[in-house]
C-alpha positions in Angstrom: 128.0 5.0 69.5 124.1 5.5 70.0 123.5 8.2 67.9 119.9 10.1 67.2 118.7 12.2 64.2 116.9 15.0 64.5 115.3 15.9 61.2 112.6 18.5 60.3 112.0 15.4 57.3 113.9 12.0 57.0 115.2 13.8 53.2 117.7 12.7 51.2 121.0 14.1 53.3 119.6 12.5 56.1 118.4 9.3 54.8 121.9 9.1 53.9 123.6 10.0 57.1 121.4 7.6 58.7 122.2 5.0 56.3 126.2 5.6 56.2 126.4 5.8 60.0 124.4 2.7 60.4 127.4 1.2 58.2 130.3 1.8 60.3 128.5 0.1 62.9 126.8 2.6 65.1 123.3 2.6 66.5 121.6 5.2 64.5 117.7 6.5 65.5 115.6 8.9 64.2 113.2 11.8 65.1 111.2 13.9 63.4 111.4 17.5 64.5 108.0 18.1 62.8 106.3 16.1 65.2 107.3 19.1 68.1 109.6 19.7 70.9 107.9 17.4 73.6 108.6 14.7 70.8 112.4 15.6 70.8 112.7 15.8 74.5 110.6 12.3 74.4 112.9 10.3 72.1 116.4 11.8 73.8 115.3 10.6 77.1 114.1 7.2 75.6 117.4 6.7 73.8 119.9 8.1 75.8 121.9 9.0 72.6 125.8 9.4 73.5 125.7 12.4 70.5 122.7 13.8 68.7 122.8 15.1 64.9 120.6 17.5 63.4 121.4 17.0 59.2 118.2 19.0 58.7 116.8 21.1 61.2 114.0 24.1 59.9 113.3 24.7 63.8 115.6 24.8 66.7 116.5 22.5 69.0 114.6 22.7 72.9 117.1 24.1 74.6 117.1 21.6 77.3 118.4 19.2 74.7 121.6 21.3 73.5 122.7 21.8 77.0 122.6 18.8 78.6 124.0 16.9 75.2 126.2 17.6 72.7 124.5 18.2 69.2 125.8 18.4 66.2 123.9 21.3 63.1 124.8 20.4 59.8 125.0 23.6 57.6 124.9 23.9 54.1 127.6 27.0 54.3 131.3 27.5 54.4 133.1 28.7 57.9 131.3 31.3 59.8 128.3 31.4 57.3 125.1 31.9 59.2 121.4 32.1 58.2 118.8 30.2 56.8 119.0 30.4 53.2 123.0 29.4 52.6 122.9 27.5 49.1 120.2 30.3 47.6 122.8 32.9 48.6 125.7 30.8 47.2 123.6 30.3 43.6 122.2 34.0 43.7 126.2 34.6 44.3 127.6 32.8 41.8 129.8 31.3 43.7 132.2 28.6 42.6 133.2 27.3 45.7 131.1 26.7 48.8 131.2 24.7 51.9 129.3 22.5 54.9 130.4 23.3 58.3 129.4 20.8 61.2 129.3 23.1 64.5 127.5 22.5 68.1 124.0 23.9 69.2 123.9 26.5 70.7 121.2 29.8 71.7 122.5 31.9 68.5 121.7 30.3 64.7 124.8 28.5 63.5 127.0 30.2 66.1 128.5 27.5 67.8 132.1 25.8 68.2 133.1 24.4 65.1 133.5 20.3 64.7 134.2 20.0 61.1 134.0 22.2 57.7 134.2 21.0 53.8 134.3 22.5 50.9 132.7 21.8 47.7 132.5 22.9 43.9 129.0 24.8 43.0 128.2 23.0 39.9 125.9 25.0 37.7 122.9 23.0 38.4 119.3 23.7 40.3 119.7 23.9 44.2 117.7 20.8 45.2 120.6 18.8 42.6 123.2 21.0 44.1 122.2 19.8 47.7 121.8 16.3 47.0 125.3 15.9 45.8 128.3 17.9 45.8 126.5 19.1 49.3 125.7 16.0 50.4 129.2 14.6 49.6 130.2 17.2 51.7 128.2 16.8 54.0 129.1 13.2 54.7 132.5 14.0 54.8 132.1 16.4 57.9 129.7 14.6 59.4 132.2 11.6 59.2 135.2 13.4 60.6 132.9 15.3 63.3 131.9 11.5 65.0 135.4 10.4 64.8 136.7 13.8 66.5 133.4 13.2 69.2 134.5 9.7 70.0 138.2 10.2 70.2 137.3 12.3 73.0 140.4 14.6 72.6 139.5 17.1 70.2 138.2 20.4 71.3 135.7 21.9 68.7 137.0 25.7 67.8 135.1 28.5 68.6 134.2 31.2 66.1 135.8 33.6 68.2 139.0 31.7 66.5 140.6 34.8 64.5 140.5 32.1 61.5 136.8 32.0 61.8 135.8 35.2 63.4 137.0 37.0 60.5 134.9 35.4 58.0 131.8 35.0 59.6 128.4 36.5 58.2 124.9 36.4 58.5 123.1 35.9 55.6 119.3 36.3 56.2 116.6 34.6 54.3 116.4 34.7 50.8 112.7 36.1 50.1 110.4 36.3 46.8 111.8 40.1 46.4 115.0 39.1 45.4 113.7 35.4 43.5 111.6 37.9 41.4 112.1 37.8 37.6 111.7 40.8 35.5 111.1 39.2 32.5 111.6 42.8 30.4 115.1 43.3 32.2 116.6 40.4 33.2 118.9 38.4 30.6 118.1 34.4 30.1 121.5 33.7 32.5 119.9 35.7 34.7 116.7 34.2 34.7 117.9 30.6 34.8 120.0 31.3 37.9 116.7 32.5 39.8 115.0 29.8 38.7 117.5 27.2 39.7 118.0 28.8 43.1 114.6 27.8 44.0 113.6 24.9 41.6 112.3 22.9 44.2 111.8 25.0 47.4 110.3 27.8 47.7 109.9 28.2 43.5 109.9 31.8 42.0 106.3 33.4 42.4 105.5 34.9 39.4 102.2 35.7 37.1 100.8 33.4 34.5 97.7 33.8 32.7 96.6 36.0 35.5 97.1 33.3 37.9 99.8 33.4 40.8 101.7 30.4 40.4 105.5 29.9 41.8 107.6 28.5 39.2 110.2 25.2 39.5 113.2 24.9 37.7 114.5 25.9 34.5 116.9 24.9 31.7 117.8 27.3 28.9 116.4 27.2 25.3 118.7 27.5 21.7 116.0 28.2 19.2 112.1 29.6 20.3 111.9 33.4 20.7 109.2 35.8 21.6 108.2 38.9 23.4 110.1 38.9 26.8 107.6 37.0 29.3 105.5 35.7 26.7 104.4 31.8 26.5 106.0 30.1 23.2 105.7 26.1 23.8 105.1 23.1 25.3 107.0 20.1 25.8 106.6 17.1 27.8 104.3 18.8 30.1 106.9 21.8 30.2 106.3 25.3 28.9 108.1 27.7 27.0 108.9 30.9 28.2 110.6 33.8 26.2 113.0 36.5 27.7 114.4 39.4 26.8 117.4 37.4 24.6 116.1 34.1 24.4 113.7 31.6 25.8 113.6 29.3 29.2 111.8 26.0 29.9 110.0 25.5 33.4 108.7 22.2 33.9 107.0 22.4 36.7 104.5 24.7 38.2 102.6 25.1 41.7 99.5 27.5 42.3 99.8 29.5 45.9 98.0 28.1 48.8 95.3 30.9 48.7 94.6 30.8 45.1 91.6 28.6 45.1 93.5 25.5 43.4 92.3 22.7 45.2 96.0 21.0 44.6 98.4 23.9 45.6 101.8 21.7 44.8 104.0 21.5 42.2 102.8 19.7 38.9 103.6 19.4 35.7 103.2 23.0 34.4 100.9 22.2 31.4 98.6 20.3 34.0 98.6 23.3 36.4 98.3 26.4 33.1 95.6 24.2 31.7 96.7 26.7 28.9 95.0 27.9 26.1 96.8 26.0 22.8 100.0 26.3 22.3 102.3 24.6 19.7 103.9 21.7 20.7 107.7 21.0 20.5 109.3 18.6 20.9 112.4 17.8 20.6 114.6 14.6 18.9 115.4 11.4 21.0 118.6 11.8 18.9 119.2 15.6 20.0 122.1 17.2 17.6 125.0 18.0 19.5 124.8 21.4 18.7 121.5 21.5 20.1 121.1 23.9 23.4 117.5 23.1 24.9 115.8 20.9 27.1 114.2 17.3 26.8 113.7 15.2 30.0 114.8 12.2 27.5 117.5 11.7 25.1 118.8 8.6 23.3 122.4 8.6 22.2 124.9 6.3 20.8 128.3 5.3 21.4 129.6 2.6 18.9 127.7 -0.5 20.4 126.4 1.2 23.5 123.1 2.9 23.2 122.3 5.1 26.3 118.7 6.1 27.4 119.1 9.1 29.7 116.0 10.6 31.3 115.7 13.4 34.3 112.2 13.9 35.7 111.4 16.7 38.4 111.7 15.1 42.3 112.5 11.5 40.3 108.6 11.2 39.9 107.2 9.0 36.8 103.9 10.2 35.9 101.9 7.9 33.0 102.9 10.0 30.5 106.6 9.7 31.4 106.4 5.7 31.7 104.6 6.0 28.1 107.6 8.1 26.7 110.3 6.4 28.6 108.9 2.8 26.9 108.9 4.4 23.6 112.5 5.5 23.9 113.9 2.4 25.4 112.1 0.4 22.2 113.8 3.1 20.3 116.9 2.1 21.7 116.3 -1.7 21.2 115.7 -1.0 17.5 119.6 0.3 17.2 122.5 -2.3 16.8 123.7 -2.0 20.1 125.3 -4.2 22.5 124.7 -2.7 25.8 121.8 0.0 27.1 122.3 1.9 29.2 119.4 3.2 31.1 119.7 6.1 32.8 123.1 7.5 33.5 122.7 11.5 34.5 123.4 12.8 37.8 121.0 13.3 40.7 117.8 11.5 40.6 117.2 7.8 38.9 113.5 7.2 39.6 111.6 7.2 43.2 109.0 5.5 41.7 104.8 6.7 40.2 103.9 10.6 40.4 102.1 10.9 43.5 101.5 14.3 43.2 100.2 13.8 39.4 97.7 11.2 41.2 96.9 13.5 43.8 95.6 16.0 41.4 93.5 13.6 39.5 90.1 13.5 39.1 89.9 9.9 40.1 93.3 9.0 42.0 92.6 5.5 42.5 92.1 5.2 38.7 94.9 7.2 38.1 97.0 5.6 40.4 95.9 2.1 38.7 96.9 3.6 35.0 99.9 5.3 36.4 101.3 1.7 37.7 100.2 -0.2 34.9 102.8 2.1 32.6 105.2 1.6 35.2 105.0 -1.7 35.0 105.1 -2.2 31.3 108.0 -0.2 31.2 109.9 -2.4 33.7 108.5 -5.5 31.9 109.7 -4.5 28.5 113.2 -4.5 30.5 113.1 -7.5 32.1 111.9 -9.2 28.8 115.3 -7.9 26.9 117.0 -11.2 25.6 119.4 -9.7 22.7 121.5 -7.7 24.9 122.7 -6.3 27.7 120.9 -3.9 30.1 122.5 -1.7 32.5 121.2 0.9 35.0 123.2 3.7 36.1 122.3 5.5 39.3 123.3 9.0 39.3 121.3 9.2 42.5 119.0 7.9 44.5 116.2 5.0 43.6 112.9 4.5 45.6 109.8 2.1 45.6 109.6 1.4 41.7 111.8 3.4 40.5 114.6 1.1 42.3 112.7 -1.8 41.0 113.1 -0.9 37.4 117.2 -0.7 38.1 117.1 -3.8 39.5 115.2 -5.2 36.4 118.3 -4.9 34.1 120.7 -7.6 34.0 123.5 -4.8 36.1 123.2 -1.8 38.3 125.9 0.9 38.7 125.5 3.3 41.3 126.9 6.7 42.2 128.7 6.3 45.9 126.9 9.1 47.3 123.4 7.4 46.2 120.5 5.9 48.3 118.3 3.2 47.8 114.7 2.7 49.5 113.7 -0.5 47.9 110.5 -1.2 49.8 106.6 0.0 49.2 105.6 -0.2 53.1 105.7 3.9 53.9 103.4 4.8 51.8 101.3 2.0 52.7 101.8 -0.7 49.3 102.4 -3.7 48.6 104.5 -3.0 45.3 104.7 -3.9 42.1 106.9 -3.5 39.4 107.6 -7.2 39.2 109.6 -6.9 42.6 108.6 -9.9 43.6 110.3 -11.7 40.8 113.5 -9.3 40.4 114.2 -8.6 44.6 114.3 -11.9 46.2 116.5 -12.8 42.6 119.4 -10.5 43.4 119.1 -10.8 47.2 117.7 -13.9 48.3 114.1 -14.4 50.1 115.1 -13.5 53.3 117.0 -10.6 52.4 114.5 -9.0 50.2 111.5 -9.9 52.7 113.5 -7.6 55.6 114.7 -4.9 53.3 110.6 -4.6 52.3 109.2 -5.3 56.1 112.4 -2.3 58.0 111.9 0.0 54.9 114.8 1.8 55.7 117.2 3.7 53.4 120.3 1.9 51.7 123.8 2.9 51.3 125.0 2.7 48.1 127.9 0.2 50.2 125.4 -1.9 51.5 123.4 -1.7 48.4 126.0 -3.1 46.5 127.6 -5.5 49.5 123.8 -7.5 49.5 123.9 -7.7 45.7 121.3 -4.9 45.0 124.0 -3.2 42.8 126.7 -4.7 40.6 129.2 -1.6 40.5 129.8 1.7 42.6 131.4 4.5 41.2 133.4 6.6 43.6 133.0 9.5 41.2 131.6 13.3 41.9 128.2 13.5 39.9 129.7 15.9 37.5 131.9 13.0 36.2 129.4 10.5 36.6 128.0 10.4 33.2 131.3 10.0 32.0 132.6 7.4 33.7 129.4 5.5 32.6 129.8 6.0 29.2 133.4 4.6 29.4 132.5 1.6 31.2 129.6 1.0 29.0 132.2 0.6 26.4 134.6 -1.7 27.9 131.7 -3.4 28.6 130.6 -3.9 25.0 134.0 -4.7 24.1 134.6 -8.0 26.6 135.3 -11.0 24.3 132.7 -13.0 26.4 129.5 -10.7 25.8 127.8 -13.1 23.3 128.3 -15.6 26.0 126.5 -13.6 28.5 123.6 -12.6 26.6 122.8 -15.9 25.8 123.2 -17.0 29.4 120.9 -14.6 30.2 118.1 -15.3 27.8 118.4 -19.0 28.4 118.1 -18.1 32.5 114.8 -15.8 31.2 113.3 -18.7 29.5 113.8 -21.4 32.2 112.4 -18.3 34.7 109.6 -17.8 32.8 109.0 -22.0 32.3 109.1 -21.5 36.4 106.4 -18.7 36.7 105.4 -16.9 34.2 106.3 -13.1 34.8 102.5 -12.3 33.6 101.5 -14.0 37.2 104.2 -12.1 39.3 102.5 -9.1 37.5 98.9 -10.6 38.3 99.4 -11.3 41.6 101.0 -7.9 42.9 98.6 -5.8 40.6 95.5 -7.7 42.9 97.2 -6.9 45.6 97.8 -2.9 44.6 94.5 -2.5 42.8 92.9 -3.8 46.1 94.6 -0.4 48.5 93.4 2.0 45.5 90.0 1.1 45.4 89.9 1.1 49.3 89.2 4.9 50.2 89.9 3.9 53.9 93.3 2.6 52.5 96.3 4.8 54.7 97.7 4.6 51.0 95.2 7.8 50.5 96.4 9.8 53.3 100.2 9.3 53.3 99.9 10.2 49.7 97.9 13.3 50.4 100.5 14.3 53.4 103.4 13.6 51.1 102.3 15.7 48.3 101.1 18.4 50.7 104.3 18.3 53.2 102.6 18.0 56.1 105.3 17.9 58.7 105.9 13.8 59.3 104.5 12.9 56.5 105.8 9.8 54.7 108.4 8.8 52.4 
């Protein structure tokens, strides 16, 4: 079928719907609703779709569109749920199970006939993580079912006046900041974490720190540090620790209010935003004891012959500091007596490459772009040059740009079946680095590498496996990903021919180095990237600014 996706942003869910429907042979086009109702009308007129799907929509579809065409809305709420803040209410209400409903557009919000619905468990994670994983898995199941039913032509969607639905109809209003407000003197740690996790990516929790109004993004428990409720206690890897009435929480990112006078009113590492008076740094060891319950964005664990370098950075973005600390952790792993090293292995984002928000906020964005990219290249090169053991990149979630190339530097790439890959840089106006001109053609061939980078479209995990980007698909729920990776890594470490494989990869690396040294790939890629960074008129600077400031229709 010819299917048109209408989305307020080409976000993770929209990309996954696009990629998976394309895999099934549908011709899928996308129009961004942020460009206005006329853009939607023109897209419908020009492309004449058989079906319109809105995977993520913050504004209403034009009435003349939904009256003339079947338009399916993907609503992240169970049967009968209505309103714009469904997941917020699920987390706030401590729901054990929620759902996704695909319904037909009509005048009243979320009141249309139901084409499909699918439940999902509410994992104890942040809203954005839940949205990209459990909710997205359910959404794709429901979307595929709805598309099949529409194509069949005989299915009649159930009106919400149906007794099985009507009794469950409930309107949930916008979840406003007054409901999110934290009372540091009265709220216990569990309540604080629930409020922070319910707003981790958007919109954040409005609060005051050191006399400034800021939004708090993300929340993780702390098991040892204590202080007066609301007191800032320590920093760690850019995050700040704040006391609750019965414990403490780590907050990785802050966002100044737009009217605060801050020239960078977007999410950044908390310590960058606060410029706080000296707080003690409270580092966490790489090998965190099993009885500790504290936040750390990089962790090393070892099970027999397997070393696991786990990491998780907000939004998958990797700043200069992130890259350098992850490289140090990787080198630590290489000093341990293992035969297999796993890089990643946590649920949600693997990596999206350099940290555009930190770059945009820098005094000299061009120089910070170069510094961040050099640090990313150092990390990728270290992985490529590892010749004494096998390296596995384990993608529990999406990977893009330099983050996708970090994964490709490994010997094997394992990927959760629901992940989406964007192995390209074009939508940010960049040529690319991270040794992509070596790693990508080596895996998929020169022609496919050229197509992937020039078309710059999202790739489903299944297509990534077919083209050679991914070696192994893991069809497991997000909550089971880490355990499955550990099981498979232990199997790999125990295979009889592992020494032969390690010797063969070392020989192949030597042969490749003789044919063309990695230093040449890096030099040529960086020359093109640095030329863009240094050009104030290059599209990259405007695209980056639009992206971090969430300008409607912005790139990536």
